[in-house]
Phi, psi and omega in degrees: 000335182276336185246148182278063179246142175285168180297327178289323167309312187287328175300313181293318183296323180287325177302319180300333180263014176085014184250107183258101178224168178269151183295337173300323181292325173297327175294321181293317171305311186289327173289338182267316186264335193291318174296329181294314181291320181292318181299319187290314181295314182298315181302312184297318181293327181287317180301330178277334186263339183299336178270003184278120192287319189263043176286133184239129175255149175240128178247141178202171182207142181230152175274137174231138179261136181241111186047047176086346184261130186288128171234173184234130175257109178272135186224137174248133185229142182270181184291346178265002177091003185261141187289123176270315189212143173235134184218131183255130177229168170269345178229172188234047187247191183297319183297322179283327174292325184294318184294314183297311171302325174290327179288319178294317186288323182297311188281324185244001178078200189265162181239149178293320180217143181242115184259128177226170174274200180269014179299128183287346173300320176304300181298328175294318181292315179295329175295321178294327182275346175085021181237027183295336176293346176268002180277138171232152180218142173191165187298320182249357182298335185257022176300328171312305183288327179294319180289338182286341180288333184303313177299322177303310183301324181297314187289322178300312177306319182292332181266007179049054175066191188236155188251333181222153178294321180303312183293320179306308182295323182292313185293317190292326181285325179294309182300323181297310183300317183285326178296317170311312185296329185252011178268112185258007185050064189299326186284347187258344189232163184280174188300320182293314179298321179297316186296316184295319180293323179292315179296315178305313182297319178298319180293323181287326178297318179298324179294321182293323187261001184287000000 
């Protein structure tokens, strides 16, 4: 889940290390254990951030094709660039935005500010929720959310796209949580700080999978 590798790439890497398995076994592992690990990471993240007073969310959506049909992947990203929520819909209207916002607010609580692009579905949904006064919009304000799509796009190419809406929803939520865990903002800190954060993330990961 962390790296843009196909199932067959993983099969070859393990074979080099003396582990002979089928790529479908890798798929079985990820389907069984991926959601468990993602759930633990998400729960720890939520418990830490709910008490943070200056929590800012960035909302954005991208299109993803499933069997040639266009769907939309909605994302909520916080001020640190970590993905809070991923939600897949067939449309990009007010009803879809409202459903996405309700899910994010229920799981993560309220944010001090919610930054969006110019899509009209956002203010329509937020007006109904009563938090339109928290909305901010600007040309460059939403770069956090737009940049968060890049790791997903790299992984999407390795998977040769998706076959079902359900599998896309499952994959997007698991991939986001694991990417969050190992995202140490390498470009913003010095080498020593990055190494310390990486070591801490690996120790926490070993506790999760123990």
